[in-house]
N, C-alpha and C positions, 0 to 999 in steps of 0.2 A: 565444477563449482561456479555460483550464484554470479556471472561475469556477466527544401520543399515550396512545395509550398503549400502550407496552411496559412490560417488565419494567424496575424504578427498581433498578439495580444501586449507585449510591450510593457507588462508588470500592469497591466491597468484592466480593470472589470468590464466587459462585457456582456449587455443584456440581450437575447435571442427568447423570441416569445415563450410561453408556457409549453411544455412538451418538447420544449427543447432543453438547450444547454442554459443556465444561468451562467456567463462565463464573467464573469465575477472577476556543563556537565561540570558536571562535579570536578575536584580532583582528577590528576592522570592517572594516581594508584585506584583499579578496580577493586569492588570490594568481592568479599567472596560468594561464589555462585550460590543463590540461594533456590532450592526447587520449590514449589508452591504445591504443597499436595493436594489432588484431585477431590481428596475427601472434605477438605474444609465445608462447613456446613452454612446454609444461610437462613437468615432471620424466618421464622415462623411468620407467614402472614396470611390475611385472609384470601378466597375463595377467589375475587375478581381486582388481580393482581396487574401490575402495570408493566412486568418487567417481561424482557423477552432474550431469544437467544439469538448471539452475532456468531459466525463462522469466516473465520481468516483462516484461508488456504495461501502455504508459501510452496513456491518454486514446481507448480504441473508441467512445466518444459515440456511440451506436447511436441511430438519428433524429435526429440534428442533423448538419447542414452538409452533408446530402446522402449522410448514409452509413444504407447500408440494412443491414436483417438480411442480405438475399442478399448484397451486396459483404463486410459483416464475416464471414460462412458460408465464404466463398470465403477470406478471407484466415487462419480458423484451421484449413481442410484445409491450405492451405500452409504452416501450421506446424507442422500433425503430420508433413506429408511431407518438412522441411528433414532429416530424417536422410535421406533419399536426393538431398541435392543437394549435387551434386560442388562448388559455389561456397563451401559452407559448411560445413565442418568443423573441429575441433578438431586444432591441430599440435602435435606432441610433438618433444620438442627432437633427437630421433632421425630427424627426418625421416618418423615416419610420421605419419598422420592419423586420427582418429575421427568417427563420425557425432555430429552434434548432435542428441539423441536426447531431446526432452522427458519427464522424469520428474515436473516438479511445475510446475503454470501460476499466477503470482498476475497478478489483474487490479489494477491500481495506481489505478482512481481512476474519473470522469467517465465510468460505465459507460453512460450515456447522457445522453439531454437532459433541459433542467432539469425537476429534481422527477417523473419518469417514470419510476426506476429500479423494477422491477416482477419477481416472478419469471415469471410471466408471458408478458411481454414479451423479458422478457433472457435468461431461463437455454436456451430452446432454440439462442440462437445459440451457446453454450460446451456443451452437451451431447454434441456430439460429442469432445470434448477428453476427459469424463469416461465417456463408452462405450469409448475407448481404455484407462482403466485409469489414466487419469493424475488427481491429486486439482488440484480447481482451489481457490485462497483469493481471496477478494476485498475491497479496501477501498473506503472510498470518494472522491471528489474536491468540489470545491466546487458541480460542476453537479448532483452528487445530494444536496447539503444544503443545507437551509435553517433559520436566518435570516440567520446570521453570516458565511457568506462572501464573500456582495455586498457586505460593509462598508458604506455609506451608503443602501442600499436599504432598505426598510421589511421585514420578513418577511412571507411570505405566509399566516400565522396559520393558518387550518384546513389549508389545503393544504400549506403548508409542515410541517407536522404530519404528514400525509398522507404524504409523500416521506420524512420521515423516518424513520417505519416504515417504509414498503415497501423503504427502500435498505437498513435493518439485516433485516430482514427476508431480503432476497438473499442478502446476505454471510452469513446463519447458514443458508439452505439452502444454498449451494455448499458449506459445510464439512460437511452432512448427508449430502448426495449423494457427497461427497470421502471421506466415514470410510466409505460404502459401500464403496468400491470400492478404497481401500489401507489397511489395518489399523495402517501404520507410520506413521500418522497424527495425533498428537494437536492439542488447540486448548484455550486459554484465552482467558476474554475476561476486560476488568475494564472500569466504569463505567457510566453516566457519574458526573457528581458533580453532578447537578439531574435536576429532571422530565425534561428532552428534552436529548439530546446524543449524543456519541459514544461510542462501544465501540471500544477498542483490542486488539489479542489479543498472544498469543504461540504460535505455532503449533512444534513438531517437527516433523521430516520425517529420518528414517533417521539419525540424531544431529545434525543441523544445527537451528538456532534460527531461525524467521521471526516476526521484531516487526514488528507493523503498527502505527501510528499515525493510519490514517486520514488525513484531509486536510493535518492538521499537529500534532506533538507537543502546541501551546499550546491548541488549537481547544477552545473552554469550552462549557459546557453552559451553558442558560438555562430560565428559569421567567416564566409570567406572574403579575402583580400579583393578590391576592385581589380576586375579581368579576368577573375578566377574563370576556368579552371589554364587559362594559355599562359596565364602570369605567376603561375606556381606548380610545378610537377606533372605538366601539362603531357609527358610522356606515361605515368600512373595514374590517371585519370584526375588530376587537382587530389587524390588522397593525401591525410598529415597536412594540410593547409589550413586546418582551423583556427580563428582567435579566438580565444573564450572571454566570455562576459561573465562576470558573477554575479550570484542570484540575488545580493543582498536586495535590493528592489522588490525582489518578489515575495522576500520573506516578510519586510518591511511591512509588504500590503496584507499579505497573508496574517499578518501579526494586528492591524488593523482589522481585518475581517473579522479574525478571532474576537476581538475585543466586545462585540454586539451582543455576544452570546456565553459570556466567559461567566453563568451561572449555570450551564447546562454538564451533565456528566460529557465525557470525550473520550474516543476511542483513537490515539494517534495511530499512523502506520507508515512504516518507510520501507523500503526491500531489504535496507541494510541495516543490522541492530546496531545499540552501541556497544554492544560487545563484540564485532566482529573485528578484524585485520582491521591495522590501521591504516595501512593502503590504500583501501577502499573508499574514507573517508575523505580523500585527495579531492583538492577544489580546484588542480590544476594552474594555481599559483593565479587564478583570475579572484582573490580578494586578498586582502593583506590579516587573514585572521591564524590563529594556529590549531592545529586539530583541537585541542582542548577546546579554543574558543567556540568549534564550530558545533562538538558536543554540548555544552557550555547554553548555545542559546537553543537547540532542542530541549532539554531539557529545562530552560526557563519557559518555554513556551506551553510547554505543559505543566510546569507547577503553578501557572495561573490559570489552572483549573481546581476545581473546589475536589474532582472526583476524576481519577484519569487512570486508564491505560494505554501501556504503549507496545503494540505488536509488532513483528518481522519476520522474515524469511531470512533466505540466501545460504544460510549455514548450512542448510539438508539437515539438519539434527534439532532436537526438541529442549527447552531451554528455559531456565525463567531465573530472574534474579533481581534485585532492587537497586536504583537509583538514589543516592541522598542529593537533595537541595534544601541546605537550610535546616528546616525542620522536617520538609518534607520527606515520603518517602517513594519513589515512581516506579512503578513496576514495569518489569520488561517480560515481554514474554515471545519464544521465539518458537515458529513452527517446525514440526516434522516435514518430512519432504513429502509433499504429495503425490510425486512422479512413483513413489516406491510403496503401495500398500494406501494411498490415498487419508493418512492420517491429516486430523487440522486442529487446529485449537476452537473451544467454543468458549465463549464470554455472555454468560449472565449479568445484563443490565437493565435498571431502571430508571427512568428519566426524572423519579423523584427521590429516588434513594440511592442513586450511583452503581458503580460495578458490586456485585453481588459475592460471583462465583468466576474463576478462568479456569478451564483445563484442558491438558493436553488430549485429544481425543487417538489414538493409533490402532492400530485392526491385525498388523500381524508382529 
């Protein structure tokens, strides 16, 4: 199931030169599952249209559950060739169709097996997308991150630190390479709130914002006590000694950043869906919030956008539903499991007309 020494940002924005990184719920009762038909049409438009297709991939899990680099590479080829597949096309209201041609790809976490995400092992899988001039953005999921994502299991101490560092290096390297192939892509990063922790990002592509909270909005950062690991579990390598620090300053910083562009359509992403098991939304006591508070905070951020869609992975099966925020309805789409057949979510979106269509694309 979807289960250092790097730069300490401390919930503030850092600026790195161009071509680098600019670092800068409703009720507790769930609404009934609402599948969104893939055949929903789009408004008929003129030939010169500003809409484009964003692909969201959930859970490639390289070197895990039998998913080999070769198999995943085949799924990447399949994704790049979907534009030529007559079974999968955008349908317009007047009966015409358009090819589904990815212009931006988002990897939504669980990039590889536990604590093993790395540039050398994993980027070759995704490099063919970049070679086609298509930018790639990557967040991480619970299998990419240690220690907090496994709840009552201890941290892996030094091994966990290495995995955190290498995962963040991977996500930053995907952006660095993407900036080379697409000057229309910008990227700003926030976090963490302590020594070790998640970085969240806001990317903008062709007038559309991509907001990523990695594993989930309230994923805490952590630190170790003075004298660690000698002063805490020295025989166990210092494992299980982390002190969690809440994500609220990081969330507030992102909220402020989002306030600069609330008029733009947005795709919000994180690894955990709103509709996943409640235990995955634990913040390990790092804030004084309830489960409902945490989900409402995410929905509130999304509701401030006139046009928005929420994409997630983790569940290893596709689904769609809507969440109510006042008089707004926020659509949630969960991706199929990419590691088994290469399925993904395709979003047709326009900077002037917003989200036009969302489809789950599955091949087997």
